[in-house]
C-alpha positions as CSV (number, residue, x, y, z in Angstrom):
1,M,0.0,0.0,0.0
2,E,2.9,2.3,0.6
3,E,3.7,2.4,-3.1
4,I,0.1,3.5,-3.9
5,V,0.3,6.1,-1.1
6,K,3.5,7.5,-2.6
7,M,1.9,7.6,-6.1
8,V,-1.2,9.4,-4.8
9,S,0.9,11.9,-2.8
10,E,3.1,12.7,-5.8
11,K,0.2,12.9,-8.4
12,A,-2.2,14.9,-6.1
13,G,0.5,17.1,-4.6
14,I,-0.4,16.2,-1.0
15,T,1.5,14.9,1.9
16,E,2.0,11.1,2.3
17,S,-0.1,11.3,5.5
18,Q,-3.0,12.9,3.6
19,A,-2.5,10.4,0.7
20,K,-2.7,7.4,3.2
21,I,-6.0,8.7,4.5
22,A,-7.3,9.1,0.9
23,V,-6.2,5.6,-0.1
24,Q,-7.8,4.1,3.1
25,V,-11.1,5.9,2.4
26,V,-11.2,4.8,-1.3
27,S,-10.3,1.2,-0.2
28,E,-13.3,1.2,2.2
29,I,-15.6,2.6,-0.4
30,L,-14.5,0.0,-2.9
31,K,-14.9,-2.9,-0.4
32,D,-18.4,-1.7,0.5
33,R,-19.4,-1.6,-3.2
34,M,-17.9,-4.7,-4.6
35,P,-19.0,-8.3,-4.0
36,E,-17.6,-10.0,-0.9
37,T,-15.7,-12.5,-3.1
38,M,-13.7,-9.6,-4.5
39,S,-13.6,-7.3,-1.5
40,K,-11.9,-9.8,0.8
41,H,-8.9,-9.7,-1.6
42,L,-8.6,-5.9,-1.9
43,D,-6.2,-5.4,1.1
44,S,-3.8,-8.0,-0.2
45,Y,-3.8,-6.4,-3.7
46,L,-3.2,-3.0,-2.2
47,K,-0.3,-4.4,-0.2
48,G,1.1,-6.0,-3.3
49,D,0.5,-9.5,-2.0
50,G,-2.4,-10.3,-4.4
51,D,-2.2,-12.4,-7.6
52,A,-1.2,-10.0,-10.3
53,G,-2.7,-12.2,-12.9
54,N,-6.2,-11.6,-11.5
55,L,-5.7,-7.9,-11.0
56,S,-6.7,-6.9,-14.5
57,D,-9.8,-9.1,-14.2
58,M,-10.6,-7.4,-10.9
59,A,-10.1,-3.9,-12.5
60,G,-12.4,-4.8,-15.4
61,K,-15.1,-5.9,-13.0
62,L,-14.7,-2.7,-11.0
63,G,-15.0,-0.6,-14.1
64,G,-18.3,-2.3,-14.9
65,M,-19.5,-1.5,-11.4
66,F,-18.9,2.2,-12.0
67,G,-20.2,2.2,-15.5
68,K,-16.8,2.2,-17.3
């Protein structure tokens, strides 16, 4: 998750502390909106522990949830 926090911090021009809060908030929103079978894996993906092969599938499904 630290890698994502750094990316958000750099791209948004905010402190890492602020970025960490933002990432945590978005993570909770995503977990609330996605099916449990996917949400239980989100934390491991954010930490970089998830199966990268399934990450694109997960992203595609999330896009569908948000009309993309």
